[in-house]
C-alpha positions as CSV (number, residue, x, y, z in Angstrom):
1,X,79.3,86.8,101.7
2,X,80.5,90.4,102.1
3,X,84.1,89.1,102.7
4,X,83.9,87.1,99.5
5,X,82.8,90.2,97.7
6,X,85.9,92.1,98.9
7,X,88.3,89.3,97.8
8,X,86.5,89.0,94.4
9,X,86.7,92.8,94.1
10,X,90.5,92.6,94.8
11,X,91.1,89.9,92.2
12,X,89.0,91.9,89.7
13,X,91.4,94.7,90.0
14,X,94.4,92.4,89.9
15,X,93.0,90.9,86.7
16,X,93.3,94.2,84.8
17,X,97.1,94.4,85.4
18,X,98.7,93.9,82.0
19,X,101.4,91.3,81.7
20,X,104.1,92.8,79.4
21,X,106.8,95.0,81.1
22,X,106.0,98.3,79.3
23,X,102.4,98.3,80.3
24,X,103.3,97.3,83.8
25,X,105.5,100.4,84.0
26,X,102.6,102.5,82.9
27,X,100.3,101.0,85.5
28,X,103.0,101.4,88.2
29,X,103.3,105.1,87.3
30,X,99.5,105.5,87.5
31,X,99.3,103.9,90.9
32,X,102.1,105.8,92.3
33,X,100.7,109.3,91.5
34,X,102.7,110.8,94.4
35,X,105.8,110.2,92.3
36,X,104.3,112.4,89.5
37,X,103.3,115.3,91.8
38,X,105.0,117.5,94.3
39,X,105.9,115.9,97.6
40,X,103.4,117.5,100.1
41,X,103.7,117.6,103.9
42,X,101.4,118.9,106.6
43,X,101.6,122.4,108.2
44,X,104.8,123.7,109.8
45,X,105.3,123.0,113.5
46,X,108.0,124.4,115.8
47,X,109.5,121.8,118.2
48,X,109.2,122.8,121.8
49,X,110.8,121.9,125.1
50,X,109.4,122.8,128.5
51,X,106.5,124.5,126.8
52,X,108.6,126.9,124.7
53,X,110.1,126.9,121.3
54,X,113.5,125.3,121.1
55,X,115.9,128.0,119.9
56,X,119.6,127.3,119.8
57,X,122.4,130.0,119.4
58,X,123.3,130.4,115.7
59,X,122.1,127.9,113.1
60,X,120.2,124.8,114.0
61,X,121.0,121.4,112.5
62,X,118.5,118.8,113.8
63,X,118.2,115.0,113.6
64,X,116.0,112.4,115.4
65,X,117.9,109.4,116.7
66,X,117.9,107.1,119.8
67,X,120.7,108.6,121.8
68,X,120.6,106.5,124.9
69,X,119.4,103.1,123.6
70,X,116.0,103.2,125.4
71,X,113.9,102.6,122.3
72,X,112.8,106.2,122.0
73,X,114.2,108.6,119.4
74,X,115.7,111.8,120.9
75,X,116.3,115.2,119.4
76,X,120.0,116.0,118.5
77,X,120.8,119.6,117.4
78,X,124.0,121.1,116.1
79,X,124.3,124.8,117.0
80,X,126.6,127.8,116.6
81,X,128.3,130.3,114.4
82,X,126.9,133.5,113.1
83,X,127.3,135.5,116.2
84,X,127.6,132.4,118.4
85,X,130.8,130.4,117.8
86,X,131.8,127.7,118.4
87,X,130.0,124.6,117.2
88,X,128.4,122.3,119.8
89,X,125.8,119.5,119.9
90,X,122.7,119.5,122.1
91,X,120.7,116.4,123.1
92,X,117.1,116.6,124.2
93,X,116.0,113.2,125.6
94,X,112.5,112.1,124.6
95,X,110.4,112.2,127.8
96,X,107.3,111.2,125.9
97,X,106.4,108.2,123.8
98,X,107.2,106.8,120.4
99,X,104.0,108.3,118.9
100,X,104.2,111.6,120.9
101,X,107.7,112.9,121.5
102,X,108.1,115.4,124.4
103,X,111.2,117.2,125.5
104,X,112.4,119.1,128.6
105,X,116.0,119.9,129.3
106,X,119.1,119.3,127.2
107,X,122.8,118.5,127.7
108,X,125.8,118.8,125.4
109,X,127.5,115.9,123.8
110,X,130.8,115.1,125.6
111,X,134.3,114.5,124.4
112,X,137.1,113.6,126.8
113,X,135.1,114.8,129.9
114,X,134.1,118.2,128.4
115,X,131.6,119.6,126.0
116,X,132.5,118.6,122.4
117,X,133.5,121.8,120.6
118,X,134.5,122.4,117.0
119,X,135.6,125.7,115.4
120,X,132.9,127.5,113.4
121,X,132.6,130.5,111.2
122,X,129.9,132.0,108.9
123,X,126.5,130.3,108.6
124,X,127.1,127.0,110.3
125,X,128.3,125.9,113.7
126,X,128.4,122.1,113.0
127,X,126.6,119.4,111.2
128,X,126.3,116.3,113.4
129,X,125.1,112.9,112.2
130,X,125.2,109.7,114.2
131,X,126.7,106.7,112.3
132,X,128.2,103.3,112.9
133,X,131.6,104.1,111.6
134,X,133.8,101.2,112.7
135,X,133.2,97.5,113.6
136,X,132.5,97.9,117.3
137,X,128.7,98.4,117.0
138,X,128.7,101.7,118.9
139,X,127.2,104.8,117.5
140,X,129.8,107.4,116.5
141,X,129.5,111.0,115.6
142,X,130.2,112.2,112.0
143,X,130.6,116.0,112.0
144,X,130.6,118.4,109.0
145,X,132.5,121.6,109.7
146,X,132.0,125.1,108.4
147,X,135.5,125.1,106.8
148,X,134.5,122.2,104.4
149,X,136.2,119.4,106.3
150,X,134.6,116.4,108.0
151,X,135.6,114.8,111.3
152,X,134.7,111.5,112.9
153,X,134.4,111.3,116.7
154,X,134.5,107.6,117.8
155,X,132.4,106.5,120.7
156,X,134.7,105.5,123.6
157,X,131.9,104.7,126.0
158,X,128.7,102.7,125.1
159,X,125.4,103.1,123.4
160,X,123.6,103.9,126.7
161,X,125.8,107.0,127.5
162,X,127.8,107.8,124.4
163,X,131.0,109.8,124.9
164,X,133.6,110.5,122.2
165,X,137.3,110.8,121.5
166,X,138.9,114.0,120.3
167,X,138.1,113.3,116.7
168,X,140.1,112.8,113.5
169,X,139.8,114.1,110.0
170,X,138.0,112.0,107.5
171,X,140.3,111.3,104.6
172,X,140.1,110.2,101.0
173,X,142.7,108.3,98.9
174,X,143.6,110.3,95.8
175,X,143.8,107.7,93.0
176,X,146.2,109.6,90.7
177,X,148.7,110.7,93.3
178,X,148.3,107.7,95.6
179,X,148.2,109.7,98.8
180,X,145.7,110.1,101.6
181,X,144.4,113.7,102.1
182,X,141.7,115.0,104.3
183,X,138.3,115.6,102.6
184,X,137.6,119.2,101.9
185,X,134.5,120.4,100.0
186,X,135.4,124.1,100.3
187,X,133.0,125.2,103.0
188,X,129.8,124.1,104.9
189,X,130.2,120.4,104.8
190,X,126.8,118.6,105.3
191,X,127.6,114.9,105.3
192,X,125.5,111.7,105.1
193,X,126.8,108.1,105.5
194,X,125.1,105.7,103.2
195,X,125.4,103.2,100.3
196,X,125.2,105.5,97.3
197,X,125.9,103.0,94.5
198,X,124.2,99.9,96.1
199,X,127.4,97.9,96.2
200,X,127.1,96.9,99.8
201,X,129.7,99.4,101.0
202,X,128.8,102.6,102.9
203,X,129.8,105.8,101.1
204,X,130.0,109.5,102.0
205,X,127.7,112.0,100.4
206,X,128.0,115.7,101.4
207,X,126.6,119.0,100.4
208,X,128.6,122.2,100.5
209,X,128.6,126.0,100.0
210,X,129.1,125.5,96.2
211,X,125.6,123.9,96.0
212,X,127.0,120.6,94.5
213,X,126.6,117.1,95.9
214,X,130.0,115.6,96.6
215,X,130.5,111.8,96.5
216,X,133.2,109.8,98.2
217,X,132.9,106.1,97.3
218,X,134.1,103.4,99.7
219,X,136.7,101.2,98.2
220,X,135.9,98.3,100.5
221,X,139.6,97.9,101.3
222,X,138.9,97.4,105.0
223,X,136.4,95.5,107.1
224,X,137.1,97.8,110.1
225,X,136.6,101.3,108.9
226,X,135.4,102.9,105.7
227,X,138.2,103.9,103.2
228,X,137.3,106.4,100.5
229,X,138.9,107.1,97.2
230,X,138.5,109.9,94.7
231,X,140.4,112.0,92.1
232,X,140.1,115.2,94.2
233,X,139.9,116.1,97.9
234,X,136.5,117.5,97.0
235,X,135.3,114.1,95.6
236,X,133.2,113.5,92.5
237,X,130.0,115.3,91.8
238,X,126.4,114.1,91.3
239,X,125.3,114.7,87.8
240,X,122.1,116.3,86.4
241,X,121.5,116.0,82.7
242,X,125.2,115.4,82.0
243,X,126.5,118.3,84.1
244,X,127.3,118.9,87.8
245,X,124.1,119.2,89.8
246,X,124.1,122.6,91.5
247,X,121.3,123.3,94.0
248,X,119.6,126.7,93.3
249,X,120.9,129.5,95.7
250,X,123.6,126.9,96.7
251,X,124.5,125.7,100.2
252,X,123.3,122.2,99.5
253,X,122.3,120.0,102.4
254,X,121.3,116.6,101.0
255,X,119.3,113.7,102.4
256,X,119.1,110.5,100.4
257,X,115.7,108.9,100.9
258,X,113.0,107.2,98.9
259,X,110.4,109.9,99.3
260,X,108.2,108.9,96.4
261,X,108.1,105.3,97.4
262,X,109.2,103.9,94.0
263,X,111.9,101.7,95.5
264,X,114.8,104.1,94.6
265,X,116.6,106.6,96.8
266,X,115.9,110.2,95.8
267,X,117.7,113.4,96.7
268,X,116.1,115.9,99.1
269,X,118.1,119.0,99.8
270,X,117.9,122.4,101.5
271,X,119.6,125.6,100.2
272,X,120.5,129.1,101.1
273,X,117.0,130.5,100.5
274,X,115.4,128.1,103.0
275,X,113.6,125.9,100.5
276,X,113.3,122.2,100.3
277,X,113.9,120.6,96.9
278,X,113.1,117.1,95.6
279,X,115.1,115.5,92.9
280,X,113.5,112.3,91.8
281,X,115.9,109.4,91.1
282,X,115.3,108.5,87.4
283,X,118.2,105.9,87.1
284,X,118.8,102.4,88.4
285,X,119.7,101.9,92.1
286,X,123.4,101.6,91.4
287,X,123.6,104.8,89.4
288,X,121.3,107.5,90.7
289,X,120.3,109.9,87.9
290,X,118.5,113.3,88.2
291,X,116.9,115.8,85.9
292,X,115.4,118.9,87.5
293,X,113.6,119.2,90.8
294,X,110.3,119.9,92.3
295,X,109.7,122.2,95.3
296,X,108.6,120.3,98.3
297,X,105.3,121.6,99.7
298,X,103.5,122.1,103.0
299,X,99.7,122.2,102.7
300,X,100.2,122.6,98.9
301,X,102.4,125.6,99.2
302,X,106.2,125.3,98.5
303,X,108.3,125.3,101.7
304,X,110.2,128.6,101.8
305,X,111.5,129.7,105.2
306,X,111.7,133.4,105.8
307,X,114.8,135.2,104.6
308,X,117.9,133.3,103.6
309,X,118.0,130.9,106.6
310,X,120.1,128.0,105.1
311,X,117.6,125.1,105.3
312,X,119.3,121.9,106.6
313,X,116.8,119.0,106.5
314,X,116.7,115.6,108.1
315,X,114.1,112.9,107.3
316,X,112.7,111.0,110.3
317,X,109.6,109.2,111.6
318,X,108.5,111.7,114.2
319,X,105.3,109.9,115.4
320,X,106.3,106.4,114.1
321,X,103.1,106.3,111.9
322,X,104.9,104.8,108.9
323,X,105.0,108.1,107.0
324,X,108.3,110.0,106.7
325,X,108.5,113.5,108.2
326,X,111.1,116.2,107.8
327,X,112.9,118.3,110.4
328,X,114.6,121.5,109.1
329,X,117.2,123.5,110.9
330,X,117.7,127.1,110.0
331,X,119.3,130.4,110.8
332,X,116.6,131.3,113.4
333,X,117.9,128.5,115.6
334,X,114.6,126.8,115.7
335,X,113.6,123.2,114.6
336,X,110.9,123.2,112.0
337,X,108.8,120.0,111.6
338,X,106.8,119.1,108.6
339,X,104.8,115.8,109.1
340,X,103.9,113.4,106.3
341,X,100.2,113.3,105.4
342,X,98.7,109.8,105.6
343,X,96.9,108.6,102.5
344,X,93.2,108.0,103.1
345,X,92.5,104.2,103.1
346,X,96.2,103.3,103.3
347,X,95.8,100.6,105.9
348,X,99.4,99.3,105.8
349,X,100.9,102.8,105.8
350,X,103.1,102.2,102.7
351,X,102.2,105.5,101.1
352,X,100.0,103.9,98.4
353,X,96.4,102.7,98.3
354,X,96.7,99.4,96.5
355,X,95.7,95.7,96.5
356,X,97.4,95.0,99.8
357,X,95.0,97.4,101.4
358,X,92.0,95.5,99.9
359,X,93.3,92.3,101.4
360,X,93.9,93.9,104.8
361,X,90.5,95.4,104.7
362,X,88.9,92.0,104.2
363,X,90.8,90.7,107.2
364,X,89.7,93.6,109.4
365,X,86.1,93.3,108.3
366,X,86.0,89.5,109.0
367,X,87.6,90.0,112.4
368,X,85.3,92.8,113.3
369,X,82.2,90.7,112.4
370,X,83.2,87.4,114.0
371,X,81.6,86.4,117.2
372,X,84.9,85.0,118.5
373,X,86.7,88.3,117.9
374,X,84.0,90.3,119.7
375,X,84.0,88.0,122.7
376,X,87.7,87.1,123.1
377,X,89.4,90.4,122.2
378,X,89.5,93.3,124.6
379,X,87.7,96.4,123.6
380,X,90.8,98.7,123.1
381,X,92.4,96.3,120.7
382,X,89.1,95.8,118.9
383,X,88.6,99.5,118.6
384,X,92.1,100.0,117.3
385,X,91.7,97.4,114.6
386,X,88.3,98.8,113.7
387,X,89.6,102.3,113.3
388,X,92.2,101.1,110.7
389,X,89.4,100.1,108.3
390,X,86.5,102.2,109.5
391,X,87.0,105.0,106.9
392,X,83.6,106.5,107.4
393,X,84.1,106.8,111.2
394,X,80.7,105.3,112.0
395,X,82.1,102.7,114.4
396,X,81.4,99.9,111.9
397,X,83.3,98.1,109.1
398,X,80.8,97.5,106.3
399,X,80.1,98.0,102.6
400,X,80.2,101.8,103.0
401,X,83.9,101.5,104.0
402,X,84.6,99.2,101.0
403,X,82.9,101.7,98.7
404,X,85.2,104.5,100.1
405,X,88.3,102.3,99.6
406,X,87.3,101.5,96.0
407,X,86.5,105.1,95.2
408,X,89.8,106.3,96.7
409,X,91.7,103.7,94.6
410,X,89.8,104.6,91.4
411,X,90.1,108.3,92.1
412,X,93.9,107.9,92.4
413,X,94.0,106.3,89.0
414,X,91.8,109.0,87.3
415,X,93.6,111.9,88.8
416,X,97.1,110.6,87.9
417,X,98.6,112.6,85.1
418,X,101.9,112.5,83.3
419,X,104.7,113.9,85.5
420,X,104.7,117.7,85.4
421,X,107.4,119.6,83.7
422,X,110.4,119.8,86.1
423,X,112.1,123.1,86.9
424,X,115.4,123.0,85.0
């Protein structure tokens, strides 16, 4: 009888959803209140190895990827410049688990049987990102350089022990003059490799010292390697309210990721001042559009690292809990972690308490109550499933948990307000 109540309760909520598209958009904006408020992460943590804070020489540029194909993500950090040239790339292998990463020693990425080294000046040693550049299904190394150029280092080994060639300049084809030139965004290139305009081809998006977001679209002229085209060696620029988007205090370092879970990729960027800024995508998937930003917060306080540290973020899933986390590199050489905050009663970990969670709650409740479940399932698994829906933490799944789920859902609707005024 209780389970029928849950299902009836779910359909009761479903029945209030209006049918015409304008009202559906209103309901969607209400349900996704996180899109109408600042993105908020948990408290800052400093990543450690061998019990002490990781601190690289110069400016840190972290990412979290599976280096050696063992199924665990590892910590990769670009380092150097300032008083510590040249640029090099460290790898800390994950000695822990998927849900609890642990690190001990590191080694440097290799190129032609030696440490991979790039020239570096000013406030960046190098900006490494692992990508699948060509058609050989091996991870390659895309590297933004302090002089504004970008190199690609191809993997000449395998995915278990990557090693790279000597690298080559990433180029763009200039449409008007019909020549290939190397990409140059002026200084402090911070590249990402992704499908910007949703046409099925992987493009190049990079930040720079000028604070702009530079775009190089893939012409799709080759199945082997990406070929970019543009009017200028610096590419075209992302727009904000019909003018070039310029990140406050400059030194943009963009990540393209759907942080507000509305199905569209947003812009997250660092800057000179050590902040993290969120530009929500207001346009269609094929034409990202932006209008102002919101400061990203940690425990309801805007993230603002000390001094002018040049924040360079990377989005990851640090504990594999389904919620995106952010690593930030900075001038202190450390790796700053801000973990995503799970939504109470969000059983399927999609960042939203909605009708799917009601349906999953009914399944958990039924399994928890059934005699067959109690007899045939081992206790650890039963406990794990119980915890997913035991919101009151009393060791039971019952009407009290359903009440909390309903109250949380209704509270999210009441507390939703129109999107706050954005900072121009």
